[in-house]
C-alpha positions as CSV (number, residue, x, y, z in Angstrom):
1,M,-0.5,-2.7,-5.7
2,A,-1.8,-6.0,-4.4
3,L,-1.4,-7.7,-7.8
4,S,2.1,-6.5,-8.3
5,L,3.1,-7.6,-4.7
6,L,1.5,-10.9,-5.4
7,V,3.7,-11.3,-8.5
8,V,6.7,-10.5,-6.4
9,S,5.9,-13.0,-3.7
10,I,5.2,-15.8,-6.2
11,S,8.5,-15.1,-7.9
12,F,10.3,-15.3,-4.6
13,Y,8.5,-18.6,-3.7
14,L,9.4,-20.0,-7.1
15,K,13.1,-19.0,-6.8
16,E,13.4,-21.3,-3.8
17,Y,12.9,-24.3,-6.0
18,I,15.0,-23.3,-9.0
19,S,18.7,-23.5,-9.5
20,P,20.5,-20.2,-9.3
21,D,22.3,-21.0,-12.5
22,S,19.2,-21.4,-14.7
23,D,17.8,-18.8,-17.0
24,L,14.4,-19.0,-15.2
25,Y,16.1,-17.8,-12.0
26,A,17.3,-14.7,-13.7
27,T,13.9,-14.1,-15.3
28,L,12.2,-14.4,-11.9
29,S,14.7,-11.9,-10.5
30,L,13.7,-9.4,-13.2
31,V,10.0,-10.2,-12.6
32,S,10.4,-9.4,-8.9
33,V,12.1,-6.1,-9.6
34,A,9.5,-5.2,-12.1
35,G,6.8,-6.0,-9.6
36,V,8.3,-3.8,-7.0
37,V,8.6,-0.9,-9.5
38,V,5.0,-1.3,-10.6
39,M,3.9,-1.3,-6.9
40,V,5.8,1.9,-6.3
41,I,4.2,3.5,-9.3
42,A,0.8,2.3,-8.2
43,F,1.4,3.6,-4.7
44,S,2.4,7.0,-6.0
45,L,-0.6,7.3,-8.2
46,G,-3.1,5.9,-5.7
47,L,-2.7,5.4,-2.0
48,G,0.4,7.6,-1.6
49,A,-1.7,10.8,-1.7
50,M,-4.8,9.4,-0.2
51,P,-4.5,10.9,3.4
52,W,-4.3,14.4,2.0
53,I,-7.0,13.9,-0.6
54,I,-9.4,12.4,1.9
55,M,-8.6,15.0,4.4
56,S,-9.3,17.9,2.0
57,E,-12.6,16.5,0.9
58,I,-14.3,15.2,4.1
59,L,-13.1,17.4,6.9
60,P,-14.4,20.8,7.9
61,I,-12.0,23.8,7.8
62,N,-11.8,24.2,11.5
63,I,-10.0,20.9,12.1
64,K,-8.1,20.5,8.8
65,G,-4.8,21.8,10.5
66,L,-4.9,19.2,13.3
67,A,-6.1,16.5,11.0
68,G,-3.5,17.3,8.4
69,S,-0.8,17.0,11.1
70,F,-2.2,13.7,12.3
71,A,-2.4,12.4,8.7
72,T,1.2,13.3,8.0
73,L,2.4,11.9,11.3
74,S,0.5,8.6,10.7
75,N,1.8,8.4,7.1
76,W,5.4,8.9,8.0
77,F,5.1,6.6,11.1
78,F,3.8,3.7,9.1
79,S,6.4,4.3,6.4
80,W,9.1,4.1,9.1
81,L,7.5,1.0,10.5
82,V,7.6,-0.8,7.2
83,T,11.2,0.3,6.6
84,L,12.2,-0.9,10.1
85,T,10.6,-4.3,9.8
86,A,11.4,-5.0,6.1
87,N,14.9,-6.3,6.7
88,L,13.8,-8.5,9.6
89,L,10.9,-9.9,7.5
90,L,13.1,-10.4,4.4
91,D,15.6,-12.4,6.6
92,W,12.8,-14.6,7.7
93,S,11.2,-15.2,4.2
94,S,11.3,-13.0,1.1
95,G,8.1,-14.6,-0.3
96,G,6.4,-14.4,3.1
97,T,7.3,-10.7,3.5
98,F,5.6,-9.8,0.2
99,T,2.7,-12.1,1.0
100,I,2.1,-10.1,4.1
101,Y,2.4,-6.8,2.2
102,T,-0.1,-8.2,-0.4
103,A,-2.6,-9.1,2.4
104,V,-2.2,-5.6,3.9
105,C,-3.0,-4.1,0.4
106,V,-6.1,-6.3,0.0
107,F,-7.2,-5.3,3.5
108,T,-6.7,-1.6,2.7
109,A,-8.6,-1.9,-0.6
110,G,-11.5,-3.5,1.3
111,F,-11.4,-0.9,4.0
112,V,-11.5,1.9,1.5
113,A,-14.3,0.3,-0.5
114,I,-16.4,-0.1,2.7
115,W,-15.6,3.0,4.8
116,V,-14.5,5.8,2.6
117,P,-17.5,7.6,1.1
118,E,-17.9,8.7,-2.5
119,T,-17.6,12.5,-2.5
120,K,-18.3,13.3,-6.1
121,G,-21.1,15.8,-6.4
122,K,-21.8,16.0,-2.7
123,T,-21.6,18.9,-0.3
124,L,-19.5,18.9,2.8
125,E,-22.7,18.5,4.9
126,E,-23.8,15.5,2.9
127,I,-20.3,13.9,3.4
128,Q,-20.4,14.6,7.1
129,Q,-23.8,13.1,7.4
130,F,-22.3,9.8,6.1
131,F,-20.1,9.6,9.3
132,R,-23.0,10.2,11.7
């Protein structure tokens, strides 16, 4: 996701210095659309389902209902927040908007690498011990 968003942000930065009549401008437009499509595909295959996957693997049964509600609420709230601010940010700077989104993806990848435990081959008790 971060790499595709980086490609989109670079293409928007480069478009500022190229004449709209040139072939390179049209190519950069296609590159930015392709980057967004790749990001959506990567999100759908990766982070899109992450709240529910993590919730089902690391939480005990007695709090899964509440945690599932909170995960769903958080997911939709942040989706709404991105949708709300996207137009404001794009009016400010298209390249800057996607640079911010790239930074958020890099931060998320770091967060997951550091704080989300590997659950393969572990019991629920072993996973819960990780959080204590």
